[in-house]
Residue, then its C-alpha position, 0 to 999 in steps of 0.5 A: x234262622x228259618x226262611x219264610x217263603x213270601x212268593x213262589x211255587x214249584x221251583x222244579x217247573x222253572x218258577x222262582x221264589x222269594x224268601x225272607x230270612x230275618x230282615x233280608x230278602x232272597x230270590x231263588x231261581x234257575x239262572x241256567x240257559x241250557x242246564x239247571x243253574x240254581x241261584x239264591x241272591x239277596x234283593x231289597x224289600x222293594x224288589x221282593x214286592x216287585x217279584x210278587x207282582x207277576x211275570x213282568x216284575x220277576x223278569x225286571x228284577x232278575x235282569x237288573x240283579x244279574x246285571x248288577x252281579x255281572x253274572x254269566x248264565x250257568x253260574x250256580x250258588x244254591x241247590x233246592x232241597x230234595 
């Protein structure tokens, strides 16, 4: 299944992106504190729209997501294509 990018620019500059894969939504972002730790985590449609609302929305969704997943900074599960 092909990913459809909904939001996001320039992951290499610390930004994030939201993609839709079928009827599921995923956010891709760097979760590292002092090193790159790329993540791709599933979010719901409402969170996908919140991310698209701007930096405050991005921050809110990522904090809630990491809290829900119980993530430590630096835990990677995805790598951007080169």
